[in-house]
Structure formats: C-alpha cells, structure tokens
Backbone as a ProteinNet text record, in pm:
[ID]
protein_1_A
[PRIMARY]
MERRDSIEYVQKEHLEIAKLAEKVGAALALASKQDFQSRQQGLAGLRTLREGLLGVLQHCHAEEGILETDFHHYLDVKNYERLKSQHRSIARTTASLLRELPYMTADSVPDLCRPGQELLDELREHIAFEQDMLWRVEDRRLQYQ
[TERTIARY]
2334.8	2438.8	2484.9	2614.4	2667.8	2655.7	2657.4	2638.2	2743	2868.7	2976.2	2952.1	2913.6	2886.3	2768.8	2665.5	2548.8	2584.1	2669.3	2711.8	2794.1	2885.2	2965.7	2878.1	2775.6	2683.4	2612.1	2563.2	2492	2587.2	2710.5	2807.9	2837.3	2843.6	2862.7	2743.1	2623.4	2503.1	2509.7	2557.7	2569.8	2657.9	2769.4	2858.2	2788.6	2716	2643.9	2535.2	2464.9	2359.8	2420.4	2535.2	2601.8	2643.7	2694.5	2731.7	2607.8	2500.1	2374.7	2325.2	2334.1	2288.5	2364.6	2494	2572.4	2521.5	2491.6	2441.5	2303.4	2218.6	2084.9	2098.6	2188.1	2210.6	2255.3	2345.7	2392.4	2278.5	2196.6	2083.4	1980.5	1956.1	1862.1	1913.1	2043.4	2101.1	2075.1	2091.2	2060.7	1910.7	1829.1	1683.7	1628.4	1698.6	1649.1	1693.3	1773.4	1823.3	1710	1733	1632.8	1626.9	1742.1	1740.4	1687.4	1616	1545.7	1640.9	1754	1847.4	1903.5	1933.5	1982.9	1876.2	1752.4	1642.7	1624.9	1636.9	1625.4	1736.9	1858.4	1970.5	1948.8	1898.5	1869.5	1765.1	1660.1	1554.7	1609.7	1688.7	1749	1839.6	1913.9	2000.2	1921.5	1811.7	1727.2	1669.7	1629.6	1572.1	1675.2	1801.9	1904.9	1932.7	1888.5	1913.6	1799.6	1705	1588	1628.5	1722.6	1765.8	1822.6	1901.6	1958.5	1850.8	1749.8	1639.5	1559.9	1545.5	1480.4	1564.8	1695.6	1784.8	1765.3	1736.5	1707.9	1581.9	1480.1	1358	1388.9	1469.5	1505.7	1580.5	1670.2	1743.5	1646.5	1548.6	1453.6	1368	1333.4	1246.8	1325.1	1437.3	1510.4	1604	1655.6	1755.4	1701.3	1579.7	1523.1	1519.7	1500.6	1503	1641.8	1742.8	1880.1	1926.2	1902.5	1956.2	1848.3	1725.3	1616	1637.2	1679.8	1698.8	1804.6	1917.9	2023.2	1978	1917.4	1870.5	1768	1673.7	1568.6	1626.3	1722	1779.3	1873.6	1955.9	2062.3	2033.5	1938.3	1909.8	1795.5	1799.8	1686	1567.6	1450.6	1326.5	1326.7	1375.5	1375	1457.5	1578.6	1663.7	1610.6	1559.3	1502.8	1383.2	1296.3	1179.7	1220.8	1323.6	1372.3	1424.3	1497.5	1550.6	1437	1337.3	1222.9	1146.1	1132.9	1063.2	1137.7	1270.1	1349.2	1330.4	1332.2	1311.8	1175.7	1072.1	938.2	933.2	991.2	987.9	1067	1185.5	1267.5	1196.3	1136.2	1063.1	947.1	872.7	761.1	809.9	913.7	964.6	1020.3	1093.5	1151.5	1043.2	944.8	835.5	759.8	738.2	668.7	749.5	877.8	965.1	963.5	970.5	968.6	835.1	725.6	593.8	582.9	639.2	627.9	724.6	839.5	946.6	906.9	832.5	798.1	710.8	641	547.4	605.8	726.1	788.8	834.8	831.1	887.1	993.9	1068.8	1171.4	1108.6	985	917.5	867.7	831.9	776.7	878.9	996.8	1095.7	1138.4	1136.6	1171	1079	959	868	924	1017	1078.5	1195.9	1240.8	1362.2	1344.1	1233.5	1213	1201.5	1112.3	1107.8	1238.4	1307.2	1435.8	1538.6	1540	1633.3	1596.4	1467	1423.5	1472.6	1465.3	1514.7	1664.1	1740.1	1883.8	1914.7	1843.3	1863.7	1831.1	1721	1682.6	1786.2	1834.8	1933.5	2062	2108.8	2233.5	2217.7	2107.5	2082.6	2071.4	2000.4	1979.3	2110.2	2191.8	2318	2403.9	2413.3	2493.5	2436.4	2305.2	2241.5	2255	2227	2231.2	2373.6	2471.1	2609.6	2643.1	2598.6	2619.7	2550.7	2430.5	2358.2	2428.4	2486	2560.4	2677.4	2748.5	2861.1	2812.5	2701.1	2645	2606.8	2543.7	2505.7	2629.5	2731.4	2854.8	2919.2	2925.2	2983.4	2904.7	2774	2691.7	2698.9	2704.9	2716.5	2847.7	2954.3	3084.1	3083.4	3008.6	2998.5	2929.8	2835.7	2759.4	2828.4	2936.6	3004.4	3096.7
-13652.8	-13644.6	-13498.9	-13476.7	-13341.7	-13291.6	-13161.8	-13102.7	-13150.5	-13150.2	-13193.9	-13339.6	-13421.5	-13562.4	-13576.3	-13494.1	-13504.2	-13463.8	-13364.8	-13324.1	-13434.4	-13492.8	-13602.7	-13723.1	-13748.3	-13858.1	-13836.5	-13716.2	-13687.1	-13694.1	-13647.8	-13657.1	-13803.2	-13888.4	-14031.3	-14087.4	-14045.3	-14088.1	-14043.7	-13922.4	-13872.8	-13964.9	-14008.3	-14100	-14231.9	-14284.5	-14410.2	-14394.7	-14282.6	-14259	-14241.6	-14175.7	-14159.4	-14295.6	-14384	-14518.8	-14595.6	-14582.8	-14648.2	-14596.5	-14467	-14407.3	-14466.9	-14490.2	-14551.5	-14692.2	-14767.3	-14904.5	-14903.7	-14812.2	-14800.4	-14762.8	-14670	-14628.9	-14744.5	-14827.6	-14944	-15043.9	-15066.6	-15158.9	-15103.9	-14973.9	-14912.6	-14920.6	-14906.9	-14917.8	-15056.7	-15158.5	-15294.9	-15312.2	-15257.4	-15272.7	-15205.9	-15108	-15036.2	-15099.5	-15202.8	-15269.1	-15345	-15373.9	-15444.1	-15593.7	-15653.9	-15799.9	-15838.9	-15948	-15997.7	-16025.8	-16089.4	-16126.6	-16001.7	-15898.7	-15774.5	-15712	-15710.1	-15655.6	-15737.8	-15869.4	-15957.4	-15927.2	-15907.5	-15874.1	-15736.9	-15641.9	-15509.8	-15515.7	-15593.9	-15609.7	-15675.8	-15779.7	-15846.4	-15749.4	-15668.7	-15569.3	-15467.9	-15420.7	-15325.2	-15388.6	-15511.9	-15579.5	-15597.8	-15617	-15631.4	-15498.6	-15389.6	-15257.4	-15208.8	-15294.9	-15257.8	-15197.2	-15261.6	-15212.7	-15071.4	-15048.8	-14915.6	-14811.9	-14849.6	-14757.4	-14728.3	-14829.3	-14804.7	-14708.4	-14716.8	-14622.9	-14480.5	-14464.1	-14330.4	-14274.8	-14359.9	-14316.4	-14274.5	-14353.5	-14320.9	-14188.3	-14164.9	-14038.3	-13921.3	-13935.5	-13826	-13798.4	-13902.3	-13884.8	-13852.7	-13919.2	-13904.4	-13784.7	-13747.4	-13641.9	-13509.9	-13480.5	-13356.3	-13358.5	-13476	-13487	-13465.7	-13514.8	-13502.5	-13356.9	-13290.8	-13156.1	-13048.9	-13085.4	-12991.5	-12861.4	-12868.5	-12747	-12658.2	-12715.8	-12636.8	-12580.3	-12662.5	-12613.1	-12502	-12524.7	-12426.1	-12297.4	-12312	-12196.2	-12115.4	-12182.4	-12113.6	-12087.1	-12155.4	-12133.8	-12035.3	-11963.5	-11877	-11964.8	-11907.1	-11982.6	-12048.8	-11979.1	-12032.1	-12161.5	-12160.9	-12279.9	-12391.8	-12357	-12457.8	-12526.7	-12449.3	-12507.5	-12590.7	-12546	-12623.4	-12759	-12760	-12884.4	-12979.5	-12927.9	-13010.5	-13060.6	-12975.1	-13013.1	-13124.1	-13113.6	-13219	-13351.8	-13347.1	-13470.3	-13532.2	-13449.7	-13503.2	-13565.3	-13497.7	-13546.7	-13676.4	-13681.1	-13802.3	-13917.6	-13891.2	-13995.8	-14048.8	-13958.6	-14001.6	-14088.6	-14042.7	-14116	-14251.6	-14253.9	-14379.6	-14476.5	-14428.4	-14514.8	-14572.4	-14491.9	-14539.2	-14649.9	-14628.9	-14728.4	-14858.8	-14846.7	-14965.5	-15040.4	-14965.8	-15030.1	-15109.1	-15056.1	-15119.7	-15235.8	-15227.9	-15323.5	-15470.7	-15508.7	-15651.3	-15706.1	-15619.1	-15662.9	-15654.8	-15604.4	-15589.1	-15723.3	-15734.2	-15849.1	-15795.5	-15883.8	-15840.7	-15764	-15798.3	-15727.3	-15589.2	-15572.3	-15443.4	-15352.9	-15406	-15326.4	-15198.2	-15191.3	-15062.6	-14947.9	-14983.1	-14879.7	-14810.4	-14874.9	-14815.4	-14724.2	-14729.1	-14654.6	-14503.3	-14450.9	-14306.2	-14260.3	-14321.4	-14278.3	-14306.6	-14413.3	-14443.1	-14336.2	-14291	-14184.2	-14052.4	-14026.7	-13906.9	-13911.2	-14029.1	-14043.7	-14015.2	-14070.3	-14045.6	-13897	-13829.7	-13685.7	-13609.8	-13647.1	-13582	-13605.2	-13728.6	-13761.4	-13681.8	-13674.7	-13601.5	-13453	-13396.3	-13254.8	-13231.6	-13320.7	-13306.6	-13316	-13413.9	-13429.9	-13305.5	-13252.8	-13132.1	-13013.6	-12996.8	-12884.8	-12900	-13018.5	-13039.1	-13024.8	-13069.9	-13053.1	-12904.7	-12827.1	-12682	-12623.5	-12671.2	-12620.4	-12660.7	-12779.8	-12821.5	-12726.7	-12690	-12597.4	-12460	-12416.1	-12285.9	-12288.3	-12396.9	-12410.4	-12404.7	-12479.3	-12482.4	-12343.5	-12274	-12138.5	-12043.1	-12047.2	-11956	-11988.4	-12116.4	-12155.2	-12103	-12113.2	-12063.6	-11911.5	-11842.7	-11696.6	-11656.2	-11737.7	-11704.4	-11748.2	-11820.8	-11867.2	-11762
13410.2	13310.6	13302.5	13309.4	13300.8	13158.1	13143.1	13010.3	12911.4	12949.4	12861.3	12820	12916	12886.8	12790.4	12808	12720.1	12577.6	12561.7	12426.9	12362.6	12437.4	12384	12349	12428.7	12402.3	12268.7	12246.8	12121.9	12004	12020.9	11912.5	11877.8	11977.7	11953.5	11877.5	11916.2	11842.8	11697.6	11673.3	11536.3	11452.3	11508.5	11435.8	11405.6	11503.4	11482.6	11376.5	11379.4	11280.2	11141.3	11131.6	11001.9	10945.1	11030.2	10986.2	10941.2	11017.3	10980.8	10845.8	10824.8	10698.5	10580.4	10596.5	10489.7	10459.2	10562.3	10543.6	10479.6	10523.5	10463.2	10316.2	10286.3	10147.6	10060.4	10111.7	10035.5	10012.7	10114.6	10101	10002.2	10007.3	9912.9	9769.8	9752.3	9618.4	9560.7	9643.6	9597.9	9572.9	9661.2	9649.8	9524.3	9472.1	9354.8	9222.4	9229.2	9107.3	9037.5	8911.6	8831.2	8861.6	8893.5	8910.5	9048.7	9048.3	9166.4	9282.4	9255	9360.7	9430.8	9357.4	9418.7	9507.7	9458.6	9539.8	9666.9	9654.4	9769.7	9871.3	9823.8	9912.4	9977.1	9900.4	9955.3	10064.9	10041.1	10141.5	10267.5	10250.4	10366.2	10442.4	10368.4	10432.2	10512	10456.1	10528.6	10655.4	10645.3	10762.8	10874.1	10837.5	10941.8	11011.7	10954.5	11011.6	11100.2	11127.4	11209	11343	11411.5	11543.2	11532.1	11430.5	11410.2	11382.8	11304.7	11276.8	11403.5	11487.6	11617.2	11700.8	11687.3	11755.2	11706.7	11578.8	11524.3	11590.3	11603.9	11672.4	11815.2	11881.9	12019.4	12024.8	11930.2	11923	11913.1	11826.5	11804.3	11927.2	11999.9	12117.1	12243.5	12262.8	12389	12389.8	12275.8	12273.1	12324.5	12289.7	12341.5	12493.5	12550.6	12695.8	12752.4	12682.2	12730.4	12726.7	12615.2	12597.9	12586.3	12611.3	12589.6	12664.8	12787.6	12866.5	12802.6	12764.5	12701.4	12567.7	12483	12353.8	12375	12462.8	12487.3	12545.8	12633.2	12702	12612.5	12533.4	12461.4	12313.5	12253.4	12111.7	12094.8	11983	11953.3	11913.3	11918.7	11895.3	11758	11656.8	11520	11511.2	11563.2	11557.3	11645.9	11760.5	11851.3	11785	11723.7	11656.7	11535.7	11463.7	11348.9	11395.7	11504.2	11559.8	11597.7	11666.3	11705.8	11582.9	11483.1	11360.3	11287	11282.5	11219.4	11293.1	11425.4	11502.6	11470.5	11465.6	11436.2	11296.9	11198.2	11061.3	11046	11104	11097.1	11167.5	11280.5	11354.2	11269.6	11204	11119.3	11003.8	10934.4	10818.3	10859.4	10970.3	11019.3	11062.5	11135.7	11181	11061.7	10960.5	10841.1	10772	10759.5	10698.2	10778.2	10909.4	10995.4	10987.8	10971.6	10958.8	10829.6	10721.7	10589.9	10571.1	10633.2	10609.3	10625.8	10728.6	10742.8	10630.1	10561.3	10457.5	10316.6	10305.6	10175.1	10120.5	9991.4	9920.9	9826.3	9766.2	9671.4	9554.8	9520.4	9411.3	9452.1	9578.6	9621.8	9690.3	9721.2	9795.2	9722.1	9589	9527.2	9572.4	9620.7	9671.4	9795.8	9865.2	9983.8	9949.5	9827.2	9791.5	9803.6	9755.3	9764.4	9908.9	9991.6	10131.6	10206.2	10168.4	10230.5	10199.5	10074.8	10036.4	10104.6	10118.5	10190.8	10335.7	10397.3	10534.2	10540.5	10445.8	10444.4	10431.2	10342.5	10325	10453.4	10516.9	10642.8	10752	10761.3	10863.8	10844.6	10722.9	10695.6	10726.7	10684.1	10712.9	10863.5	10931.2	11074.9	11153.3	11120.5	11193.2	11177.7	11056.9	11034.8	11112.8	11107.6	11177.6	11328.3	11378.8	11522.4	11576.5	11499.6	11542.7	11554.8	11458.7	11465.6	11588.9	11617.9	11735.4	11865.3	11869.3	11988.5	12015	11908	11925.6	11969.3	11915.4	11957.8	12105.4	12147.7	12288.4	12376.2	12336.9	12416	12422	12307.5	12304.9	12393.2	12384.4	12463.9	12612.1	12643.1	12783.4	12841.5	12764.8	12811.2	12829.4	12745.1	12758	12888.1	12933.3	13053.5	13181.6	13171.2	13292.3	13349.4
[MASK]
+++++++++++++++++++++++++++++++++++++++++++++++++++++++++++++++++++++++++++++++++++++++++++++++++++++++++++++++++++++++++++++++++++++++++++++++++

C-alpha cells in the first residue's frame, strides 16, 4: 500500500469510527434510561454494533502495522508513544465491553454506560489526535522529498 493510500485508508476508518461512536452513544443513552423497554432497546442496539466494535479493535491492532514505519520515522517519541498508548487503551476498553455485552440484561445494561462513555471519549480524542499526526507525517514526508 502506498503512503498516500494508507493515509486515505486511515482517514476513511476515522469516518467509520465516528459514525459508530454516534450509534454507540445513542444506544448508551437508551440503556441509561429508567424504563425497562428503553434499556432493552439500548442493549439490543449495542449488540447490533458488535461488528463495528470488532472493527475498532482491528483499527487499534492493524493500524500500527499500516503506518508504523511512517509514524515511527516522522513523529517525535512523545507523540508516537501517545498514539500507541491510545491504541492500547481503546483496545482494552473495547475488548472489555465486548466481553461483557453477551451477558448483559436490560436490568444490568446501565452498568455498561460508564465504560461505554469512556470508550466514546477515548475514540473521539484518538481520532482528533491521530488525524493531526497523519497531517504531521505527511508534512514532514514532503519536507524530506
């Protein structure tokens, strides 16, 4: 994959993750309601997003492989380590959510709201940071050409 293609690929992933985050947020809002039917709908909504959450895990694990050389080569150690740390944290939070989801009931689903919101916050911060790092990589690469 060429560098330009890899950057465009990650940007496309960012859009997909942002859309997923909106859906997760809507499902969590329902899951946190007091009435049973809303919690049930929220839980069902979260369960339908399993594939997307697995995609987040894939992003965290595979992306470093796609752009690792560029990130490692063009970013300073502090930003590179922050990026890797964000991937590890998001992967942990997502994996935990995915492990708990099959065992949740409408009565227990509010327990997922706090970790779910933490995941959303992490995802939003990560996408913004990583997008900035992609532009820095591109700028620095152009300087060296």
